[in-house]
C-alpha positions as CSV (number, residue, x, y, z in Angstrom):
1,X,106.1,-80.1,115.6
2,X,108.6,-77.5,115.0
3,X,110.8,-76.7,112.3
4,X,114.6,-75.1,112.8
5,X,115.1,-72.4,109.9
6,X,118.8,-71.5,109.2
7,X,119.9,-67.9,107.3
8,X,123.2,-67.3,106.1
9,X,124.5,-63.8,105.0
10,X,125.4,-63.5,101.6
11,X,128.1,-61.4,102.0
12,X,130.3,-62.5,105.3
13,X,128.5,-65.9,105.7
14,X,127.5,-65.8,109.0
15,X,125.1,-68.1,110.0
16,X,121.8,-68.2,112.5
17,X,118.9,-70.5,112.9
18,X,116.0,-70.6,114.9
19,X,113.0,-73.0,115.7
20,X,109.5,-71.9,114.8
21,X,107.9,-72.7,118.6
22,X,110.3,-70.6,119.9
23,X,110.6,-71.5,123.8
24,X,107.6,-72.6,125.5
25,X,106.9,-72.2,129.6
26,X,105.0,-72.9,132.4
27,X,105.6,-71.6,135.8
28,X,106.7,-74.0,138.6
29,X,105.3,-73.8,142.1
30,X,108.8,-72.1,142.8
31,X,107.8,-69.2,140.6
32,X,110.4,-70.0,138.4
33,X,109.7,-70.5,134.1
34,X,110.0,-74.1,132.8
35,X,111.1,-74.6,129.2
36,X,109.1,-77.4,127.9
37,X,109.7,-78.9,124.4
38,X,108.4,-81.7,122.0
39,X,107.4,-84.5,122.3
40,X,106.8,-83.7,126.0
41,X,103.1,-83.1,125.5
42,X,102.4,-83.6,129.5
43,X,104.4,-80.3,130.0
44,X,103.3,-78.3,127.0
45,X,99.8,-78.7,127.8
46,X,101.0,-76.7,130.9
47,X,102.6,-74.0,129.2
48,X,101.1,-70.6,129.7
49,X,104.0,-68.2,127.7
50,X,106.5,-68.6,125.1
51,X,109.7,-66.4,124.6
52,X,110.6,-65.8,121.6
53,X,114.3,-66.0,120.0
54,X,114.9,-62.6,118.9
55,X,118.1,-60.9,117.3
56,X,119.1,-57.2,117.2
57,X,119.6,-56.0,113.8
58,X,121.5,-53.1,115.4
59,X,124.2,-54.9,117.8
60,X,123.7,-58.7,116.8
61,X,122.6,-59.3,120.0
62,X,120.5,-62.5,120.6
63,X,117.6,-62.2,123.5
64,X,114.4,-63.9,123.7
65,X,111.3,-61.4,124.2
66,X,108.7,-63.0,126.6
67,X,105.1,-62.9,124.9
68,X,103.3,-62.2,128.1
69,X,105.9,-59.4,128.7
70,X,106.5,-58.0,125.0
71,X,109.7,-55.5,124.3
72,X,110.2,-53.6,121.0
73,X,113.8,-52.4,121.6
74,X,117.3,-54.5,122.2
75,X,118.2,-55.2,126.2
76,X,122.0,-54.7,125.3
77,X,121.6,-51.1,122.8
78,X,118.2,-50.1,123.1
79,X,117.8,-50.2,119.2
80,X,114.1,-50.9,118.2
81,X,115.6,-52.8,115.1
82,X,114.9,-56.3,116.4
83,X,113.7,-59.2,114.6
84,X,111.7,-62.5,115.5
85,X,114.7,-64.9,114.6
86,X,112.5,-66.6,112.3
87,X,111.7,-63.8,110.2
88,X,115.5,-63.0,109.5
89,X,115.1,-63.7,105.6
90,X,116.0,-60.5,103.8
91,X,117.1,-58.5,106.6
92,X,120.5,-56.6,107.1
93,X,123.0,-58.8,108.7
94,X,123.7,-57.8,112.2
95,X,127.3,-59.1,112.1
96,X,128.8,-57.6,108.9
97,X,126.0,-55.0,108.1
98,X,126.6,-54.9,104.4
99,X,125.3,-58.4,103.7
100,X,121.6,-59.8,103.6
101,X,120.3,-62.9,105.7
102,X,118.9,-65.6,103.2
103,X,117.0,-68.6,104.4
104,X,118.5,-71.9,103.3
105,X,115.9,-73.7,101.4
106,X,117.6,-76.9,101.4
107,X,118.2,-77.0,105.3
108,X,115.2,-78.7,107.4
109,X,115.2,-79.9,110.9
110,X,112.2,-81.6,112.3
111,X,111.3,-82.0,116.0
């Protein structure tokens, strides 16, 4: 089961969200990534990797990091100040660069 987290900047109000399970995938017969999500358990059992959503705290770019080919820099600006999107709580807002992202406690989505 996955949980969706929502974060909001205490200065500019920018919002960012992330699902706790990322984007699990398997490789099909043509060599392409195929994403599998709850409740498709048969597909989930075929998964061999996970594309984990990340944010660049430097430029604000959103991108995935494949757990089978990890990277430690933003593909857009090359900053190493990147963060798993589920761990944005308390981080400097990449949108306004002056506020802090706060996890919204009353916000819950479950898949």
